[in-house]
C-alpha positions in Angstrom: 0.0 0.0 0.0 1.6 3.3 -1.0 1.2 6.7 0.7 -1.7 7.7 -1.7 -3.6 4.6 -0.9 -3.0 5.0 2.8 -4.2 8.6 2.7 -7.3 7.6 0.7 -8.2 4.9 3.3 -7.6 7.4 6.1 -9.4 10.4 4.8 -12.8 9.4 6.2 -11.5 8.1 9.6 -12.1 9.9 12.8 -9.7 9.7 15.8 -10.4 11.2 19.2 -7.5 12.4 21.4 -8.1 12.9 25.1 -5.4 15.4 26.2 -3.2 17.7 24.2 0.0 17.5 26.2 3.2 15.6 25.4 1.4 12.5 24.2 -1.6 14.0 22.7 0.0 16.8 20.8 2.8 14.6 19.3 0.3 11.8 18.5 -2.1 14.2 16.8 0.7 15.7 14.6 1.8 12.2 13.5 -1.7 11.3 12.6 -2.2 14.5 10.8 1.0 13.9 8.8 -0.2 10.6 7.5 -3.7 12.0 6.6 -6.2 10.8 9.2 -9.3 12.8 8.0 -10.7 14.1 11.3 -9.1 14.6 14.7 -11.3 15.4 17.7 -9.0 17.0 20.3 -10.2 17.7 23.8 -8.2 19.5 26.6 -8.8 22.5 28.8 -5.2 23.5 29.7 -3.0 26.3 28.5 0.5 26.1 27.2 3.3 26.9 29.7 7.0 27.3 29.1 7.6 24.0 31.1 5.5 22.2 28.3 7.9 23.1 25.5 10.5 20.3 26.5 8.1 17.7 25.2 4.8 19.1 23.7 4.3 20.2 20.0 3.9 23.9 20.8 6.1 27.0 20.3 7.4 29.8 22.5 5.1 32.4 21.1 2.1 30.1 22.0 2.7 30.3 25.7 -0.5 31.3 27.6 -2.8 30.2 24.9 -5.2 27.2 25.1 -3.6 23.9 23.9 -6.5 22.8 21.7 -6.5 26.0 19.6 -2.8 26.1 19.2 -2.6 22.4 18.3 -5.3 23.0 15.6 -3.3 25.9 14.3 0.0 23.9 14.2 -1.8 20.9 12.5 -3.2 23.4 9.9 0.3 24.4 9.0 1.3 20.8 8.6 -1.8 19.6 6.6 -4.6 22.0 6.0 -6.8 19.2 4.6 -7.1 17.7 8.1 -10.4 18.5 9.9 -9.7 19.3 13.5 -12.5 19.6 16.0 -11.4 21.4 19.1 -13.1 21.0 22.4 -11.9 23.3 25.2 -13.4 21.1 27.9 -12.4 19.1 31.0 -13.2 15.5 30.2 -15.5 13.9 32.7 -17.6 10.7 32.8 -20.8 12.9 32.0 -19.3 14.3 28.7 -16.8 11.6 27.4 -19.4 9.5 25.6 -20.7 12.5 23.6 -17.3 13.9 22.8 -16.0 10.6 21.4 -19.1 8.9 20.0 -18.5 8.2 16.3 -14.7 7.9 16.6 -13.0 4.9 15.0 -10.2 5.0 17.6 -9.6 7.0 20.7 -6.1 7.9 22.1 -5.8 8.4 25.8 -3.2 11.0 26.5 -3.7 12.1 30.0 -0.9 12.9 32.5 -2.3 11.6 35.8 -3.2 8.0 36.7 -6.6 8.8 38.1 -7.5 10.6 34.9 -6.4 7.7 32.8 -8.4 5.3 34.9 -11.5 7.6 34.8 -11.3 7.9 31.0 -10.8 4.2 30.4 -13.6 3.2 32.7 -16.0 5.6 31.1 -15.1 4.4 27.6 -15.4 0.8 28.6 -18.8 1.4 30.0 -20.2 3.7 27.4 -18.3 3.1 24.1 -16.8 -0.4 24.6 -16.8 -1.1 20.8 -14.3 1.7 20.1 -10.6 0.7 20.5 -8.5 2.8 22.9 -4.8 3.4 22.6 -3.3 4.4 25.9 0.0 5.7 27.0 1.6 4.4 30.2 5.1 4.8 31.3 7.3 7.3 29.4 9.2 9.2 32.1 12.9 9.9 32.0 15.4 8.9 29.3 17.0 5.8 27.8 15.6 2.4 28.6 14.4 2.0 25.0 14.4 -1.8 25.3 11.5 -1.8 27.8 9.0 0.4 25.7 6.4 -2.0 24.3 2.9 -2.4 23.0 0.4 -4.7 24.9 -3.2 -5.4 24.0 -5.8 -6.0 26.8 -9.3 -6.6 25.4 -10.1 -3.4 23.4 -7.3 -1.3 25.1 -3.8 -1.0 23.5 -1.1 0.1 26.0 2.0 1.8 24.7 4.9 2.6 27.0 7.1 0.8 29.6 4.1 0.6 32.1 6.5 1.2 35.0 8.2 4.7 34.9 6.1 7.2 36.8 6.7 10.9 36.4 8.4 12.6 39.4 10.8 15.4 40.0 13.8 13.1 39.5 12.3 11.3 36.4 10.6 14.0 34.4 8.8 13.6 31.1 11.2 14.5 28.3 10.8 14.8 24.5 12.6 11.7 23.5 10.7 9.0 25.5 7.4 11.0 25.3 7.9 11.2 21.5 8.6 7.5 21.2 5.5 6.5 23.0 3.3 9.2 21.3 4.5 7.9 17.9 4.0 4.3 19.0 0.4 5.3 19.9 0.0 6.9 16.5 1.5 3.7 14.8 -1.0 1.6 16.8 -3.9 3.8 15.6 -2.8 3.4 12.1 -2.6 -0.3 12.5 -6.1 -0.4 13.8 -7.5 1.8 11.1 -5.7 0.2 8.1 -6.3 -3.4 9.3 -10.0 -2.7 10.0 -10.3 -1.2 6.5 -8.8 -4.3 4.8 -11.2 -6.8 6.5 
């Protein structure tokens, strides 16, 4: 399958992204570059200088909402991608309506309790939609322990052990590896589903 065939198969696909930080912003950019037709991005946070060591934003975007700046950045990469922005805190009451109709959902939250809340809500309300989650990307090195694991309809990308803390911060290389692994898993799901 060449790049034109891939883009043709992806142009009508919809991917939801929960969180526009290190995982979400980099995963969204990777999906836009390959031509996923519609991205639904949801986040309520603003860009800070501390985000720039791993998130797909720029210095002059500090202080602006992540969802709007990510849409702007994607538009500069591929203006054909439809980006639906939702400046909202995702909660069990709104998650089903935000992501209904998606072909795949990317979990890109920072905190374990947020990840758990999202996954539980999706498994209860939208169990038919595959979810690609990021878990364990703090620090640097340790490439050999980053992996993909499938558990029912959830695909986990990361090392599943490295927790973010002051002495093990999230940095661009490992965050980028996991975000791109998530994007690659989304592609695998979308393209394999299309071939069946």
